[in-house]
N, C-alpha and C positions, 0 to 999 in steps of 0.2 A: 470391187472388185471379188467374184463371186471364186469360191472354193471348189473343186471337184468333189464328189460325194466318196471317192475311192479314198481319198486322202486321209478323211479321219477314220476309214475302216481300218486302213494299213497300220495308224499310229496305235489304233485299240489293240490291234493283233499282233503288235511288236514284243518279240521276246523280251524279259524282265534283264536291266544291265547289273550285272553283279556286281559291278565295281560303286554301286550305290551303296550310302550308309545305312546300315540296317536300324531299325527300331530299338531304342534303348530297353525295351522290354525283352527282345531277342537276346541280346546280348549277355554274355557270362563273363564274369570277372574270373580268371584263374589265380590262386594265390600262388605266392613266389615258392619256389621248390627249395627246400633246405636239406639237400642230402648228408651234410655232416649233424646236423640234432638227430636226423634218424640214425645213423651210424652210433653217435654216442649214446640214444636212446636204447639201440640194442644192447650195446656193450653195457650199460648199466644194469639192465633188466637180465643179461645172462648172469653177471655176478649176483645179482640178488638171490638168483635160482641157485644159485652154487651154493651160496650161504645158507639159503635155506636148508637145501637137499643135506648140506652136512650137519646142519643142528638136528635133523630129523633122524638121519639114518648112522650118524657116528655113535657108538655104542659106549664112549667113554662119558658122553652125558648124563646116562643112565635115567632116564627120564621116569622109568617106572620108580624108583627112589625119590626123586623128583616130587611125582605126585603123592608118596608116601609121607614126606616131609612138609609139603605146602600149608597143610591144615593142621599139623600137629599142635597139640596145646601147648608145647614149648615156644612153638616159633610165635604162636598168637600172643602169647604171655611178653614175649619181648616186643612183639610189634605194638602191644598196647602203652609199654613203656616207652618206648619211640613217640608214640602219638603223645602222650602227656608231655614227656620233656619238651616236644617240639610246640606243643602249643602254648606252654608257660612262658617258655624262653621266646616266643614270637610277639606274646602281648607284652612281656615285661621287657623285651628290646624295645619295642617300639616305643612304649611309654617313655624309657629312657633315650631314645634317640631324638623323640620330639623334646624332651626337655634340653638336651644338649644344644640341639639345633637352636630353638630359642635363646639359650645363653651364648651361643656363637653368634647371634644375630642383634644381641641386647646392646646397649650403650655403654654398660660397665665393663673397663678393661681387664677387671679381675676375673668376672664370669667367662669373657672371651678367650683368656689365656688358660685359664682350667679348662673350658670345653675343649679348647685345640689341643691341649695337651694329652688330655684323656685320648680325643681319638687319634691321635699320633700314637700313643702308646698302645693302644689296645689292636690298631691297625697292623703294629710291627710286630708284636709278640704271635708267636704261633699257638692256636687253639689249643694244641695238645699241652703247650706249656703252662698256660694259665689253669687247665684244668688239674693237672698233676699239681701245681703249686696251690691250688686251693683245697685239694686232698689232702696236702701235708700242712695246711694252715696251721693245725692246733700245736704243730711244734713249735712255731713261733709266739702265739699266742694261746694259751690255754683256757684262759678265760675272757668273755666280753664283758663289757660293764655299761650303765647308762648313768650319767649324774652330770654335775659340774666340770665343764673343762678344766684340767689341771688342777681339778680339787677331788673331793670325797664322791664316791660312786653310791647310788642309790640302788641299783639293781646289778646282780652280777649273773652272768650266764655261762654253763659249761660249754666250750666251743665245742667239744668232743659229741655232746650229746645234740647239738642244735646240726652240727655238719655231717648228715646222713649223705648216703651216696645220690639221692635224687635231689637233696639240696645241692650239693657240691654240683651236680651235672647241671643244674638249672640256674644257677647263678653264674656258673663260668660261660655258658652258651648265650645267657642275657646279656653279662659284661661284653662280651665280643659282639654281639648282635648290635647291641645300642651304638656301637663306635662307627659301624657302617650305616645303622640306621638313622643316624644322626645326618650324615653327608646326603642322605638319599631325600631327607626331609627337609633339610637346607637346600638342597637344591630345586626342591619342588616349589619352596616359598619363593625362591628368588625368581621363579620361573613366571609367576604371577605378574601381570603387566604393574606398574607403577602407578598408574591412573587409578587401577582399583584401591589401592592403598590411600592415595589422595581423597577421593570420592567418599569411601569409608570414613576417613577424618574429617572430611567437609561436614559431613551430617552430625557432627558430635557423638559417635558410637562410642561405648568404652572400648578400651584395647581389648580385653578379653571377647568382647561380641564381635569386633572387626576379625579377629582371629578364627575363632568358631563359626561365624556364620557367612563370612565372605573369603576370607583369604584362604582358609584352610581346604574349603570343599573343591576351591579351582586349581589348589595345587595338588590334589590327590590323583587329577588326571595324569599329573607327571612322576609322582610318588608311586601310584600303585603297580605300574609295569616293572620298575626298579625294585620295589620292597619284594614282589613276588618272586623276583630271582634271587634277593637274598634270601627269602623264605625258604626255596628249594635248596638252596645251599646249606641253610639252617638244618633242614630234613636229613640230607647227605651227612651234615657235621652230627648227628645225634650218633652216629658209629662210633664216634671218639670215646664216649663215657664209657665203654668198656673198659678202657684203661684207669678208670676209677672206680671197678668194682660193681658197675651197674651193668645188670645184664637186658640191655635192650634187644633190640631185631637183631643186629650183626653179632653182639655178645652170644646170645642164645646159639647162634648157629655155630659161632666159633668154638662154643663150650661141646655141643653134640659134635661138631668135627673131630675134636679131640678124643672123644669118646669113641665114635666110628669113624677111623679114618681112611675107611672105604668111600665115605660119602660125602667127603669134602667138596666134593665139585658140584653135586646135586645140591648141597645143602647153599653154596656160593649161588646158584642159580636160584634158590627160593629168594635170598635176600635180595637180587637183583629184579627179581619180578613184583616183588614186594614193594621195592623203592620206587621203582618205575610206575605201578598205579598209585602210590601216594603222589610222587610228582605230577602226574597226568590230572589228578583229580584237583590238584592245587592250580595247574594252567587251565582246567575250564573254569574254576571260579576266577583267575584272573581276568578271561576273556569277559565275561558277563559283569564284573565289578567296572572294567573299563568300559563296556558297553553303557552300562548304567550311568559312567562319569561324563560320557561323550554327550550327552544330550545338551543341545544348546550351543555346542562347541561346533558341530559338524552338520551340515545340510541334511544328512540322511545316517540314520545308525548301521553299523557295520551289521552285515547279515549274518544270521546264526549259521551252524555247521548244517542244519536241517535245510534251511532256506537256500543256503548255496548247493545242495544236493538237489532240491525241487528246482532250482533254477538249471541247473546242467542236465537235468533230465529234460526239462521242457526245451533248451538248446538243442540237444541230442533229437527230440523228437521234429522241431523244426527243422533240422538239417536232413533228416531221411525224408521230409514231405518235400523239401527242394530238390534233392536227388530224385525224388519218384518222379515229380512234375517234369524234370528234364529228360 
């Protein structure tokens, strides 16, 4: 049966059907609209703008006096003392925490009991009480000696000469920090899979080698973020050493505030900004330490802030190109 030539012509010249599905390349996926999120974002931006405007325009903050005090030698000397106390206390506290954690995990009931008692006591007593108690320690024990227990002494020390303001501050903070670090280290060690302990023991490795080369490096992935939080608390806790006559950053600002009562607010802002700088530096170090110990535990390392910025810019360029193409 033959077809009429006009039939093919009429089919070719027929208008396109609007109800036919469009190709996937021509379709555009519209994101779900979330008006609540946009409203909340606008409210937050307004509040942030108001706070920033108040900080800049309120004469009560005296930003000119803040700039005057920020790099004064008195403030910088107190900052140096803060750094020294925090550094010594962090190292000694971590070493003490490792020893206490190992004692808590040992098979000796005496070591476990002593370690638990120490952690329980030092975490229960406020840090300011520990510092003041150590500051007045010479009233209880005027001399310290080394010798046979309950027997003759070979060496005797004058406690008042040993207990300088720096020594009291470092010892007090270290004792307090060790109690918290012990629980952080113990939790990190317990987080290591038991199969790692068994594999190390099956190889016949010494206990010390098992801990330093196999168990502890894996435990650091869990220890690092928790201990850095403790370290940030330690940096802020150094402000209490002012009460044992050590002029740290806060103590120097407090002394200057007593001399210049009109500059109390600018001095407090100076202390606030310096503590923000110190804790921010510690947070940056924490990120890179965590990133280092994440090797082998994740498929890809967490991106650095510079990599995140580069990715965001690339995504923004790609989005602009897509919008321009449509």
